[in-house]
C-alpha positions, 0 to 999 in steps of 0.5 A, a space after each residue: 976628752 974633757 974638752 969634747 965632753 964640755 963642748 957636748 954640753 954647750 952644743 948638744 945638737 952637734 955630733 961628737 966624734 973621738 979619734 982613738 989611736 989605741 983600742 978603747 977598753 969596754 969601760 971607756 966605750 961605755 962611758 963615751 957612749 953617754 955623750 959621744 956619737 962616734 968612736 973613730 979608731 985607727 984601722 990597725 986596732 979595729 976588728 969586728 968585735 970592736 965595731 959591733 960593740 961600738 954599734 951596740 952602744 949606739 955610736 958609729 965607727 969611722 976608721 982612719 987612715 986607711 989608704 990601701 984598697 985591700 984594707 979598705 975592703 976589710 974595714 967595709 966587711 967589718 961593718 964600719 960606718 965610714 973610712 977616713 983616707 988620703 986616697 978615696 979614689 983607690 977603692 974604686 980603681 982596680 
């Protein structure tokens, strides 16, 4: 994480997004909001409260790796900004 923060200092115009395998604490989110543009949590630790808090802090939330259509729809309903998937076509197939 220190490398990403240092990179922000060198390239302030490039967006910075961080992957989070575990649910970040509120304190971590507040600290990250000072320099990160995105928090990209694993979809299995994501709920509406997390998405809302990320948005309140001025960041975007892109969840990963969501491969099942039902889970994709759930994440969309939570208000995520993007979905990272191995199978983008699966959301449009019935």
